[in-house]
N, C-alpha and C positions, 0 to 999 in steps of 0.2 A: 186786341183789347189792351188799353193802357191805363196806368194809374191816373187818378184825378190830379189836375194841376192845382197848385196852391190857390189860384184865382177862381177855381170852380166853386160853386156853392156846394154845401153838403146836403141840403134838403130843398126840394122843389115840390110845392103842393102837398106836403106831407109824405112824399116819397124820399127816402134816404138814398143818396147816390153812393155807388160803390166803385165804379170805374168808368172810363170812357170806352164806348164801343166804336166810335168814329165821329168824324166831323166833316161837314160839307158846306156848300154855299148857303143853305137854308139855316143850318144850326148845328148843334152838337147832340149826339145820341149817347145817353148814359145807360149803364146797367144800374138799376135802382131796385129798392125793396119797398113794397107798398106798406101802408100802415097795418095791413093784415098779415104781413110776413111773406108775401109772394114776390118772386122776382119778375121784373118787367123791363122793357126797353122804353126809356123816356126821352123824347126829343124836345129840346128847348130851342126856340126860335131866336135867331140872332137879333140884336137890338136894332140894326139898320132896317130890318123888315118890320119889327114890332112898332116902330114909330110911324108907320104908314097906316092911317085909318082904313084905307081901302084893303090893305093886306089883312088887317085884323078881321074885317067883315068877311073876306073870302075864306080866311082860315076858320072862322066860326062856322060858316055854312058848310065847308067841305069836311070839317070834323064831325058835324052832325050827320052828314051823309055817310061818312066812313063808319060811324057808330052803328049804322043800320046793317052793316055787313054780318051775315050769318052763315056764310059758307064754311064748311068744315076745312077748306083748304086755304083760308085766310086767317090772319091773327086778329082776335077781338080787340077793340078799343076799350081800355079799362077806365080811363078818365082823361079829361082835358080841361084847359082853362084858357079861353081866348082873350080874357080880360086881364090876365096877369101882366105884370110889368114885362116879362118875357114869356109870351104864350108858349104852352107846352102841351104835349100829347103823350099819353102812356099806353102802350100796347103789351099784350102778352109776349113773353120771351120764349122763343122756340128752340128746342134742342137740335143738335146735329150740324153737320157742315153745310156749306152752300153748294148748290149744283156746280158753281164755278170751281170750287176746290175739289169736288168729287171727280170732275172731268180731268182736272190737272193731275190728280193722284192716280186715277184708275183708268183713264182713257175713255173712248167712246162707249156708249150704252148699246146693249143688244136690242133687237127689234121689239121683243115682248115688253121689256121695261120702258122703252120709248113710248109705246102705245099707252101704258099705264100712266106715265108722266104726262103725256098729252091729254088724256082723259081728265086727270085731276086738275090740270091748269086751265083747261077749257071750262070746267065746272066753276073754278074759282073766278074766272073772268066773267062768266055768266052772272054770278052774284054781284060782282063789282059794277057791271053795266046796269043791272036791275036797280041798283041804288042811284043811278044817274051819274056815275063816275066813269072816267077813263083813267086807268092806272098810269100810263105814259112812261113807265120805266121798267117794263118786264124784261128781265135779263137774268143770266145765271146767278149773279151775285145776290139777287133779290128773291131767290128761291131756296129755302132751307129744307133739308131732308130730315124727316123724323121717321121713326120706325113704322108708323102707321100711314105715312104718306107725305107728300111735299106741302110746304106752306108758302104762299105768295106774301111777301112782306114789303115794307117801305112804301107807304102811300104818301111820302113827303112831298111829291110833286104832282099827285093826282089832282085832277080838275074835273069840273062838271062837263058833261058832254057838250060839244059845240064851242068850247073856249079855244082861243088861239094857242099855238105851240111856241109862242115867244114870251120871254120875260119882259119886264117893263123897259129894260135897256136894250131890247132887241136880240138878246141871246137865245139860242135854240135850247129848249128844255128836253132832256132825255140823255141817253147814253149812246154815243156813236157806235155803230155796229149792230144796234138792236132797235133804234128808233126808226120810225117809218119815213118814207120819202116826204110825206106831207109835214111831218115834224121837222125834218131837215130843212124844208123850205119855209118854215115858220107859218104854216097855214092852219086852218081850223082842223081839229082832230076829233074823231069819234071812235066808237068801239072797233072799227076796222083797223085803226092804228095799233091797238093792242094785239089784234090777230096777226098783223105783220111781225110784231115783236116776238110773239109766240112762235111763229115760223122760224125766226132767227135762232131762238133758244133751242128748238127741237133739232134744227140742222146742226147747231154747234154740239149738242149732246150726241148726235149720231156720228159726227165726223171727227170730233175733238178739236175743231178749229172754227173761228168766226167766219160766217159766210161771206162777209165783205172785207175779209183780210184784217190785218193789223197795221199799226203805224199811226201817224198823226191824225188828229180828229178831222182835219179838213179833207184829207185824202179818203178817209173812210166814208165821210158824208157824201163826197162826190160819187164814190162807187155805189153807195146806197141809192142815190137818185138816178144815176145814169147807166150803171152796168148791171149785168146779170149776177146773181149770187153764185157762189161756188158750192154746188150741191153734189160734187163727185163723192162717192162713198155713202150717200144717203141710201138706206135700204129701200128696195122696191116698194115695200108695204107702206112707206111714208112719202116716197118721192113725189107722187102726184099731188097729195094734199098739201105738202109743204111748199111746193111750187105755187099753188094757188094762194096760200097764205102770203107769199112774198111777191104777189102781183104789185106792180107800181101803182096801178089804179085801185083805190080803195073799194070801188064798186065791184071789182072782179074777185074780191077775197070772200072766202066762205064766212058764214056767221058762226058764233061760238056754239050755237045749237047744232049746226051741221057738223062741226068738229066733234062734238060729243057723240053724235051718231056714228061718225067715222072711226073714232078711237075705241068706242065700246065702253063696257063697264070697267071701273077701276078694280083691280084684283089686289087685295091687301096681302095675299100670300105671295111672297117672292117678287114684290114690285121693285125691290132694289137689286142692282147688279151684284154679282159675286164680289165679296170683299167689303162692300159698303155697310151691311148690317152691323158688323163688328165695330166699324168706325163710329156709326151713329150711337151704338150702345155705350161705347167708351166715352164719347162726348157727353152724353146724358148723365153718366155716372159721375162725371167730374163736378156736377152741380153740388154734390154732397160736400165738396172740399172748398166751395166758395166761402170767403170770410164774411162775417157780419160787418157791414160798412160802418165806419166811424167818421168823425168830422174832418174837414180839411184844415189847413193852416189858418184860413180866414176865420174859422170858428174857434181857434185856440187849441185845436187838437193836433197831435203830430200826424204828419203824412203817413208814417208807417204804423199807425195805431190800428192794427188789424186784430179783431177779436177772434174768439174761438170759431171753429167751422160750424156751418149751419147743420143742424140735425133734423130739422122739421121736414126737409124736402123729401118727397116720396117719389123715387124714380124706379120704374119697373124694368127689370132685365129684358133685353131683346129676345132672350130665350123663351120667355113666356108666350102664351098664345097671343095672336095678333090683337084680339079684342081687348086684351089686358095691357097692351104695350103703350097706351097713352101715358104721357108724363103728367102727374097729378100736382095740384096746388090748391091752396085755400081759395075760396070764393069762386071756384069753377073755372079759373083762368088756367091757360096752359103754362106750365113751368118748364124752363129748359135753358139751354145755352146757345147763344148765337154762334154761327160757324166761324165768322171772320175774327181771327186773332185769339180764339179761346185756347187753342193748343199751346201757344207760346206763353200766354198769360198764366195758364195753369202751372207751367213749369217755372215761371218767373220767381215765385216765392220759395222754390225748392233749391237745395244745395246742388251745385254741379261739380262738387269736389270728389264725389264718389264715383269715379269712372273706372276704377281698377278692376281687373279680372281676378279670379281666384289665385293666380300666381303672383299677384302684386303688380303686373304690367298693365298699362293703360291700353284700351283698344286703339286701333289704328284707323285713320280715315285717309285714304289715298286720293290725291288730287292729280289728275292727268293734265300735262301741259302740252298742247298740240301746236305744231308749227314747223316752219322750214329752218332746219338747223344751220343752213348756210346763210341765212338772213341775219344781219346784225341785230335787227329788232327782236328776233327770237332770243338771242343771247341776253339782251337787256331784260326781256320778260323773265327769263329763267333766273337771272341774278336777283331781280326784285322779288320774285316768288320765293327764292331760297331765304332771303332775309326775313320775309314774313313767316315762313315755316319755322325758322330757328327761333324767332321771337315767341311764336305760339308755344313751341315745345319747351320753352324756358319759363312759361307762365305757371305760377303756383295755382293749384286748385283746378286746373283744366280737366275736362272730362275725357279727353282723348288726345293722342299724338297725331300730328300730320306727317304724311309722307308724300314727297313730290316725285312723280314719275313722268318722264318726257317721252314724246312720240314725234318722229320726224315725218312730215308729210311730203318732203321733197319739193315743196312749192308748186304742186300741181293739184288741180281739182280732183283727179282720180286718186292721187296719193292721200289727199286730205280725207276723202270718204273712207278709204281703206284704213288709214291710221286711226281715225275716229271710231270706226267700227271695232277695231281691236281693243281700244281703250274701253269702249262701252261694254264689250263682251266680258271684260274682267270683273267678276263680282266684287272685288276689293275696291274698285274705283268708285268713289262716291260723287265725284264732280269732274267735269272736263273744262279746262280753260282754253278757249280758242284764240290764238294769237295771229291767225292767218290774215291774208289780204282779202280784198273784195272778190277776187277770183276763187279763192280756196275756202272761204268761210261757209257759203251756202251748202255745198255738198257735205261738209262736216256736220252742219245743223241737221240735215236729213238723217244722217247715220245715227246721231245721238237721239233724235226724236223716235226713230224706230225702236231703239233699245230702251227708251224712257229713262235716259240718264241726263241729269241736269247739265247744261253747258252755259258758261258765261263767256261772252265775246267781248274782247277788249278793244280791238283795233278796227275791224271792218265797219264800214258805214254805208255800204251799197244799199240802194233802195230795193234790191232784190230781197233783202231781209224783212221788208214790210209784208211780203206776201207769202213767204214760206211757212211751213207748219212750225210754229214756235212753242208748241206745247211743252217742250223740254228745255227751251233756251231763253235766256235773258241777255239783252244787250247792255253793256256798261257805258254806252254813249248813244246819242241820237243819230239816226241815219240822215242821209243827204235830203230825205223828204222834208225834214224839219228845217233845212237851210243851214248855212254856216253861222252858228250863234255868235262867235267872237267877232266875225267880220260885220255882221249886222249891228252888233252893239257899238263897234267902233264907228261905223258910218252914221248911225242914228244919234249916237251920244256925243261924238267928237267932231266929225266932219260936217254933219248936218247938211248934206247936199240938196240943193233945189233940183238938180238934174244929174242923174246917174246913167251912164251907159253900161249896159250889161252885154258883154261879148260872149255870144253863144257859139262855142266851137262844136260844130255838127259832127266832127270826127269822134266825139265822145258818146253820142247816143243818149240813152236814158239817164245816165248819171248826171250829165251836165244839165239836162232838161229839168231835173228836180230843183236845181238852184234857180233857174230862170222862173219856174212856176212859183216858187216861194215869194218872189218879188213881184211878178206881173199879175199873178192870179190871187195870191193870198195877201199881197200888199204888206209884207213884213218890212219893207224899206220905205222910209219916209221920203217925201218928194216925188218928183216925176222920174220915170225910168224909160229909157229907150233901149231896145234890143238890137244889137248888131250881129247878125248871123254870118258865120264864115263857113263855107263849104269844106268838106274833108280834103279835097284836092286843091284847095286855094291857099295862097299865102295871106298874110295879114296886113300888107302894105296899104291897100286901098282902104280897109276898115280903119287903120290907124290914122290915115290922113283925114278921113271924115270926122273921127273923134276929135282930133286936134282942132279942126276947123269949127266944130260944134261948140268947143270950149265947155265940155262937160265938167261939172264940179267934182266928179269921182268916176272911176272906171272899175268895174268888177269883172274879172275874167272867170267865166263859168266853163271850165274845162279841167281835164285831169291828166293830160299828157305833158310831162315836163319839157320835152323838146319843142312842142308847139307853143307852150306857155313862154318858153325862152324866146322863140321867134317873135311872138307878139310883143313881149316886153321890149325887145330890140327895135322893132318897127315903130312902136309907139314913142320911144325915146327919140328916134331919128326924125319922127314927124314933128317933134317940138313940144309934145305934151308933157307938162310937169306937175299935173295935179295928183291927188291921192289915187293910188292903185292898190287893189286888194285881190286876193285869191285864197284857196284853201290848201291844206298840206299836200294834196296829191300832185301838185305842180313841182314839188321840191326835187331838185337835182342840181348837180354842179353847173350845168349849162344855164339853168334858170337863175341860180344865185349870181352868176357872173353878169347877167344882163338886167337884173331886177333891183338894183340898188334903190332903197327908199320904199319899196313895196311893203305892205303889211300882209301878214299871212295868219290865217286862223288854223289852229290845230286841235287835236284831241289829247295832246300830251303836254305836260309842263316841263320846265327847265328846273331840274332838281337842285341845281346850284344857285340859281337866281331867285327861285320862288321861296320866300321866307317860311311858308307853311309846311315845308317838307324838310326842314333842317335836320331833325332827328333821324329821319330815314337816310338822308344823305350821309350823315356821320356813320351810321351803322353799315351802309354800303361801302364806304371808304375803308372802314376797319376790316371788313371781310374780304374785299376784292382789290383793295389798294388803288381804286380809281373812283372818280365821280360817276354817278348813275347816268346812263345814256337815256335818250327818249324811250318811253314806255316802261322803264323799270319801276318808277313810282306807281304807275297805273297797275302793273302786275302785282305789286305789293298790296295795293288796296283790294284788288280782285280776290287774292287769296284770303285776306282778312275778312272780306265780305262773305266769301264762301264758308269760312270757318264759323262765322256768326250764324249763318243759316244751319250748318251741321249741328251746332250746339243746340239750336232750337228744335231741330228735328229729332234729337235724342236717338233712341234705338230704332226709330222708323227709317233712319238713314236716307239713302238716295231716293227712295220712292216718294218722299214728301218734301224733298229739299227745295224744289222750285217754289212750291206754294209757301214755304216758310220764308223764303227770300222776298216774296212779294208782299208780305204782311205789313211791313212798316219801313219807313225810310231809315237809312244808315249813313252816318257821316264818316268819310274817309279823309285822307290827307290831300287827295287830289280832287275830290268831288263828293257831293251828296248823292247817294244812290237812292232813287225813288221812282216808282212806277205808277202810271195812271191806273186806277183801280178797274177800269173797264177795258181799255185796249191792252193793258199790261205792257205799254210801251214806255221807254225811258223818258222821264220828264226832264225837259231842258230849259226850265225857266230860272232856276236858282242854283248857283254853285254846281254846275252840271258838267264839269270837266272840259270846258272850252277855254282856250288860251290864245293870246295874241302875241305875235312876234313881228320884228321889223328886220328886213334884209339890209345889212350894212357890211361893206367890204367883203362880199361873197360869203358871209356867214349869217346865221339866224341869231338875232338878239332878242331875248325875252323882254316883253313889255309889261304884260299884266294878265291876270285871270280875267275872264269875261266880265265878272261882276265888278271888277275894280277898274275897268278901262276908263270910265268917265273921270273918276277922281285922280287916276294916275296921269292922265293926259290933259287935265283941265288947264 
């Protein structure tokens, strides 16, 4: 939840706005107070949609349909205006965290509670379908948990039965990982599509992980259409019915009526897993502290003009009998608090200066730094991290002190798993920062996930991290599945090749294949692309001669071995090719730098001396260590600061909720903007995403620009 922007209206349709709950492609969702004093969620449609008469007609019709919803497991529509300058829709505001947050905090659900969840959601969908609607976005983030049961929310993309699954511009509607194969293909959807999504939700709740993995949307959509779901660990009591829900053919899926029969009656007593009733009650109680909304700057009122706390809200304790646990509000609407963002927003107006213990000392938050101590990159990480820790501990008004603890993994997968497990087993450790390579990061992820300790990964970008259990881990960069962002920006924005040759070194297996796929399958590179495959036991002379004869406008080396990259660069030069050549950071080594003069290289780390945006950090690093920062130092500095930002929001809950706090909103560092896709929880790589371009000259790497600045720097 965020404060209103100065440009936001203060009143829509008589509802006074208090804060932003979120924003998406369709519009902005606000926390608002009705003329009768009840809290609600009000969605205002963006102007680009409002100007379309066809959209208004559909919005009017679908709002009328949604207003018919009477299921106890959906939120009622309170009011709507399809004729307003910006059409809007107000619904009841529900207490409690989302199912997504609950899974991230507490892990998989037991069988009995899964059956209750399935029973309620099947009943909710029955009501939706009876009104002639298909929800089309059933996912954990759209299921809120209240003391008396779940609520299915957000009908912002719901459509009448039989409507296509595409927007006007041909984009797929829905959330990758939860939408059905027919949605992914842009075909007509019906109630069976929601059944598929429900199967994804139940499997996620049962296992703690998305059934079609994580990563870029394109990869998740491909797996949804073509591959089997990951149903390992789904309890036997649900395995069969969930598999039927996830049938690729809609005709093979069960009806919601059959699901209700299978799941049985909803049991209001103990439907929530252990630990969640207290969280739900705490979130509902915070309604009492919500301020009465005042005007925005546009209305002449100060942005910080918060009035006294609301006293009219009636919130019943979770300790009371279940029949009395409903959250009350005037007019019969449900009153409550949305899950997403409430915890941090509630703390936002409170002072964080009172973190002292009874002895006057601040509490400690220990951050573990994991990596190979013999690797120079680990030393760079440690130095950058220590600068961040020192700066934090010198900040007045801080709520806690940071302590950095290092762990040596020896540069092996086995060592990484063991060292990560030792850090995670220490109750003092609130966060682990993984500095390892593509070989050592995945086993460390698994160790932290088992212990439910949050981990931030700075350096590794292997596509293996797309599929492992990331319920405790967040990446500080995109993986190779998303392609080399700086290289693609350079080629598309500066070189603008009509023909590019992609050299696929088959010696590298899956990692190099991801770069090839991002160009040939996902078409992230403008112009035509030709793939030149080179077998593991072959040299590059023949391929180099073909490329030179073909007169390609650019060459992209999709490989990760420095010695083979050096061999290719030498053969290509000897064949007479002089056009632009690009690769990513994995090819770097003394041999490659000696052969690749003029090549452009994309990396995940900046040059702290040449990059003007990190001057202050560079000065602090020089003052402490007497030397300029090495690669990865500035990135480690940002990672510690990002972790501290999350720990401050987590408050006394500490490491158990850290990851969910870090996911809540974007954060701006000196090397990147840290932001995660709300559905896949994957690092967003579109804007200031920590991608950098270098040029090889005289056997050294020369900084060129951040990815966002490439076009204007090289124009």
